[in-house]
Steps between C-alpha positions, in 0.01 A plus 500: 500500500774330286598298806155343534465431132838330513393288797186403315690406185746279699207328677318449160813361341557255787134394492508446123813291520357281779164466329640408159748257655209327678269498204746407220504123565115495497442718193677440175423847371678656791783247481561603136529868583666466846829648382328819390280509809809472720664777304195718558501425873868571520458829309225606742723421800804680356298806404351496848843502663610789272192700607572420863855629469385811308218554756740533791 
């Protein structure tokens, strides 16, 4: 179960990073908070990798 949650978190983190990178130039509100949004996406990906390792 932890394995699949980890995979989902890694996928969500990658999707968030790609989405915010695409939308930041078009939306000044996102561009202002991009650093924090990238940190959140990275946190999701790192937590997902940890859960994948623990899940094995």
